[in-house]
C-alpha positions, 0 to 999 in steps of 0.5 A: 271197450263195448265189443270185448264183453260180447266177445268173451260171452262167445268165447265162453259158448264156443271153448269146450275147454278150460281157458283164458276167461272165467265164467261167470259166476253161477253160469253152467257150460256143458258139452256133449260130444263123439267122434271115431275115437272116444265119446265125452262130456264135458262141464263148467260153473262159475265161481265167486272171485273169477274161479271156474271149476269142471269136470270131463268124462271121456270113454276112448276106444278100446279102452277099459276105463274112462278118463276122469278129470277135475280142473280148476282156473282163474285169471291171474293178468288182465291187460290193455285191449281185453288181452287176459292171461289164466292160472289152472290146475287140474287132475286126472285118472284113466287107464295106464297109456302103458297098456299100449305097450304092455297089454297085461296093463288094460284095465289099470289106473293112472293119476296125473296132475296138470298146471297150466297157463292160458292166454287170450285176446278178443279183437275186430276184423272186417269179417267179424268179432274174433278171439285168439288163444294159446294154451300151455300146459305140463302134466305129470304122472303121480302113479307109477310111470312104467315107461319111464317117460317123464312129463308130457307137455301140450300146447294149443293154439286157436283163433276164431271169427264170429262172421253172423250172429249165429255162425261161429268158425274157429282153427285150432292146432293141438300139439303134445309131447311125451318123452321121444313120443309127440303129436300135432293135430289140425282141428277146425270148427263150425257152430251154428247157434240157437240160443242157448244151445249151438250145433257143433261139427269138428273135422280134424287131421293129425299131422304128426303122429297119428294121421286119421282124419276125424269128425266129432259132432258136438252140442253145446249148451249155456244155462 
């Protein structure tokens, strides 16, 4: 179906995180963003064999160390109608979250590994072309688990539409759980395409856990 490829290309442009669709070999995607909680740089590169590799560096406010993540993912299944399922791995170094409980650990690094499944599907509507995606990940600390909290589970679900050639709209729910601590955050995105660059505005609000409203400003670039 001819509309599938434009949807996938659009998803590449709007996804500032690892997802189901691989990036085209030899292509780059870079995202710069900032909100009340952190500043972030995200980059992806498409490799041969449907592999996509990338790095994310963010500096949360109030931390002494940045979060640095390297990741890779690849499709493992393609279904009828453009559905796709990918598998990904990641490793992250960051300041231990136990520092929020024990301030003496501020500046202490921890390392975590993540594995995930990423599903996506493009579709058509009377309001424009769109897509849906679900990302499920599980994380395990490699270094000392100071709070003995075990695995961390993450689940993101999003739906997006492109009502015009330049306007992109996305709604996303982000869920996270570690031991007895859980979080749910709702985020909306409006992107305005300017060729290879897209200006992005992303307001969000917490539903479970921290309920602070945030507004993220971003610039996404493909080349």
